[in-house]
Structure formats: structure tokens, C-alpha cells
Residue, then its C-alpha position, 0 to 999 in steps of 0.5 A: m686114736a684109731q678110726a673105726p672102719l667104714p661099713k661096706q656098702p653094696i656094689v653099684e650097677k657099674c661094678t657088675g662083672c668085676e673080679n673084686i666082688e664077694d657076696g655083693f660087696c667090693r673087696i677093695w673099696a668100702v664105698p664103691a659108688a664113690k669110685w665111679r663118680t669121677g669116671v672109671c673105678p681104678s680097681a675095675t677088672h672088667v673095664k679096659v682103659e684106653a690111653k689117648v695117644p697124642e698125634q705126632k706132628v708131621r714135618v714137611g719140607q724141612q731143609k738142611q741148615k748151612k754151617n757157618r765156617 
């Protein structure tokens, strides 16, 4: 049994400026509003995702260990 495709819903305000829009509908997602609920749409071409880079720990005052012979 094949499922019937979802009817396409119109884009939301956050989709404005995306390259994946044709005639007021998203080419990729049937329900574009659902993709914006969790944050940024994964297919948005007009939004730059900033990756958070964790700060590196700075080691201060390390001494060399002596080797036991």
C-alpha cells in the first residue's frame, strides 16, 4: 500500500528569501511550518547556521615529568 502524498501548504514568513520556493510553495517540504518549529529549516538557503566552537582549555604552568630509570 502506498501512502497518498501530503498536500502542499503555503510557505511561512520565515521562508521568505529562500531559493527553494516556487509559486508560494516549498519545493522540498510539504509542510514548511513544521521545519521551523525546532529552529532553522534544514533546507533554508537564506539562513547561515553558525557553528558553536567550544573554547580550548589553556594550560598554564605545566612542568615536564621526570622519567624513572
